[in-house]
C-alpha positions as CSV (number, residue, x, y, z in Angstrom):
1,V,89.6,82.8,116.6
2,D,86.5,85.0,117.5
3,P,87.0,85.8,121.2
4,G,83.2,85.5,121.6
5,C,83.3,81.8,120.9
6,G,83.6,79.3,123.9
7,P,86.3,76.7,124.1
8,V,84.1,74.1,122.7
9,S,83.4,76.1,119.5
10,R,87.1,77.0,119.1
11,D,88.0,73.4,119.4
12,W,85.8,72.1,116.6
13,K,86.8,74.9,114.2
14,R,90.5,74.1,115.0
15,R,89.9,70.4,114.3
16,L,88.3,71.2,111.0
17,Q,91.1,73.6,110.1
18,L,88.6,76.4,109.4
19,T,89.9,79.9,109.0
20,P,88.3,82.3,111.6
21,K,86.2,85.2,110.1
22,S,88.7,87.7,111.9
23,A,91.6,86.1,110.0
24,R,89.7,86.1,106.6
25,N,88.9,89.9,107.2
26,H,92.6,90.5,108.0
27,L,93.6,88.7,104.7
28,D,91.3,91.0,102.8
29,R,92.6,94.1,104.5
30,M,96.3,93.1,103.8
31,A,95.5,92.5,100.3
32,R,94.0,95.9,99.8
33,E,96.9,97.5,101.6
34,I,99.4,96.1,99.1
35,A,97.1,96.9,96.1
36,C,96.2,93.3,95.2
37,P,92.7,92.9,96.2
38,L,91.3,89.4,96.6
39,T,88.5,88.1,94.3
40,P,85.5,86.4,95.7
41,L,86.7,83.4,93.9
42,Q,89.9,83.0,95.7
43,P,89.2,80.4,98.4
44,R,90.1,81.1,102.1
45,L,87.6,79.1,104.0
46,T,90.1,76.5,105.4
47,L,93.4,77.6,106.9
48,R,95.3,75.9,104.0
49,Q,93.3,77.7,101.4
50,A,93.9,81.0,103.3
51,T,97.6,80.3,103.5
52,R,98.0,79.6,99.8
53,T,95.8,82.7,98.9
54,F,98.1,84.9,101.1
55,A,101.3,83.5,99.5
56,A,99.8,83.9,96.0
57,T,98.8,87.5,96.8
58,I,102.2,88.4,98.2
59,D,103.8,86.7,95.1
60,Q,101.7,88.9,92.8
61,A,102.7,92.0,94.7
62,A,106.5,91.1,94.6
63,H,106.2,90.4,90.8
64,A,104.5,93.8,90.3
65,A,107.4,95.4,92.1
66,Q,109.9,93.4,90.0
67,C,111.2,91.3,93.0
68,R,111.8,87.6,92.8
69,S,111.2,86.9,96.5
70,W,109.6,88.4,99.7
71,A,109.9,88.3,103.4
72,E,107.2,88.0,106.0
73,K,108.2,88.9,109.5
74,T,105.2,88.4,111.8
75,P,106.7,86.9,115.1
76,L,103.7,84.8,115.9
77,H,104.2,82.6,112.7
78,L,106.9,80.9,114.6
79,L,103.9,78.9,116.1
80,Y,102.9,77.8,112.7
81,L,106.1,76.5,111.0
82,P,104.7,73.1,110.2
83,E,101.7,74.6,108.4
84,I,103.8,77.2,106.6
85,S,106.3,74.5,105.5
86,R,103.5,72.4,104.1
87,D,101.5,75.1,102.3
88,I,104.1,77.6,101.0
89,E,106.4,75.8,98.5
90,G,110.1,76.6,98.8
91,A,109.7,78.7,102.1
92,L,112.8,79.4,103.9
93,F,113.0,80.4,107.6
94,V,115.3,82.7,109.2
95,H,115.3,82.7,113.0
96,V,116.5,85.9,114.6
97,L,117.3,85.4,118.4
98,R,118.1,88.0,120.9
99,Q,119.0,87.4,124.6
100,G,115.8,87.0,126.7
101,E,116.8,89.6,129.1
102,Q,117.2,92.2,126.3
103,V,113.8,91.2,124.6
104,I,111.9,91.6,128.0
105,A,113.6,94.9,128.8
106,S,112.7,96.2,125.3
107,T,109.0,95.1,125.6
108,L,108.7,96.7,129.1
109,D,110.3,99.9,127.8
110,A,107.8,99.9,124.9
111,H,105.0,99.5,127.4
112,L,106.2,102.4,129.3
113,R,106.6,104.7,126.4
114,Y,103.4,103.7,124.4
115,P,100.7,103.0,127.0
116,G,97.7,101.4,125.4
117,L,99.5,99.4,122.9
118,P,99.8,95.5,123.1
119,F,102.7,95.5,125.6
120,S,101.1,95.1,129.0
121,S,101.7,91.5,129.7
122,P,102.9,90.7,133.2
123,L,106.7,90.0,133.7
124,G,106.1,86.4,134.4
125,Y,104.1,85.9,131.3
126,L,106.9,87.6,129.1
127,I,109.4,85.2,130.6
128,K,107.3,82.1,130.0
129,Q,106.6,83.3,126.4
130,W,110.3,83.8,125.7
131,N,111.2,80.5,127.1
132,R,108.4,78.8,124.9
133,T,109.6,80.5,121.8
134,A,113.2,79.6,122.6
135,D,112.2,75.9,122.8
136,I,110.5,76.1,119.4
137,H,113.5,77.7,117.8
138,A,115.8,75.0,119.3
139,R,113.7,72.2,117.6
140,Y,114.7,73.7,114.1
141,M,118.4,74.1,114.6
142,G,120.5,72.2,111.9
143,Q,117.4,71.7,109.7
144,P,118.1,72.5,106.1
145,R,115.4,75.1,105.4
146,H,116.2,77.0,108.7
147,H,118.9,79.6,109.3
148,F,119.7,81.3,112.7
149,V,120.9,84.8,113.2
150,F,121.9,85.8,116.7
151,H,121.4,89.4,117.7
152,D,124.8,89.7,119.4
153,R,126.7,88.3,116.6
154,L,124.8,90.4,114.1
155,T,125.7,93.6,115.9
156,A,129.3,92.6,116.4
157,N,129.9,91.4,112.8
158,P,127.2,92.6,110.4
159,A,129.2,92.0,107.2
160,G,129.9,88.3,108.3
161,E,126.4,87.6,109.3
162,W,125.1,89.1,106.0
163,E,127.5,86.8,104.1
164,R,126.1,83.7,105.9
165,L,122.5,84.9,105.3
166,R,123.1,85.8,101.7
167,H,124.5,82.3,101.0
168,F,121.5,80.7,102.8
169,L,119.0,82.7,100.7
170,S,120.9,82.1,97.5
171,L,121.2,85.9,97.0
172,D,123.5,87.6,94.3
173,P,127.0,87.4,95.8
174,R,127.5,91.0,94.8
175,A,124.5,92.2,96.8
176,G,125.7,94.3,99.8
177,L,123.9,95.7,102.8
178,A,122.2,99.1,101.9
179,A,122.7,102.1,104.1
180,S,118.8,102.2,104.4
181,S,115.9,100.2,103.2
182,H,114.0,101.4,100.0
183,H,111.1,99.2,101.0
184,A,108.6,100.0,103.9
185,V,109.7,97.8,106.7
186,A,107.3,99.0,109.3
187,S,104.1,101.0,109.6
188,L,105.0,103.7,112.1
189,E,101.5,104.8,112.6
190,Q,100.6,101.3,113.9
191,E,104.0,100.4,115.3
192,P,105.5,103.7,116.7
193,W,107.9,101.8,118.8
194,K,109.9,100.9,115.7
195,Q,110.9,104.6,115.1
196,S,114.6,103.9,115.5
197,A,114.5,100.6,113.6
198,V,113.7,101.6,110.0
199,D,117.0,103.4,108.9
200,G,118.9,100.3,108.1
201,K,121.6,100.7,110.7
202,V,122.6,97.7,112.6
203,R,123.0,98.4,116.3
């Protein structure tokens, strides 16, 4: 939502399910980055249109790369699970959970090492945010299209957790964990704090 709009303006846009201009611009930029530019005819005025255009664009990019599926890992999408379930056919959800103390320590460490990047929230806010997300995750436990991966179990038993995840995603039983990803999993220019998280090693 445009930060210049007041609460009343934001409220009517939200109730009408309109896509904010900033989100439409972001969608256009994402499409250019993956070399699947949007055409003026692709609708994205409403949130449902924008979501379906987003999914169709990623489908096109995956098809061009000879992939039959794709993963999207934006953390804030946790807040939009009902909309994603409604608008992206066949979507599966993998919840990756880490102990709250570790998440907050990692966030504070990134703030100290990369000043000026979006990690400057007060400690109390970070705790409330983690508790809120944990509550959302809990609502989906046991639901058929949702799978849970716990960080401590993953690091203790990568092969066993991979087997569970592979079964949930209906992947080829012969597919193993690669030593490193051959896909770009992070933009280190934009996300320098991920320097040690792109080599495929589970730790």
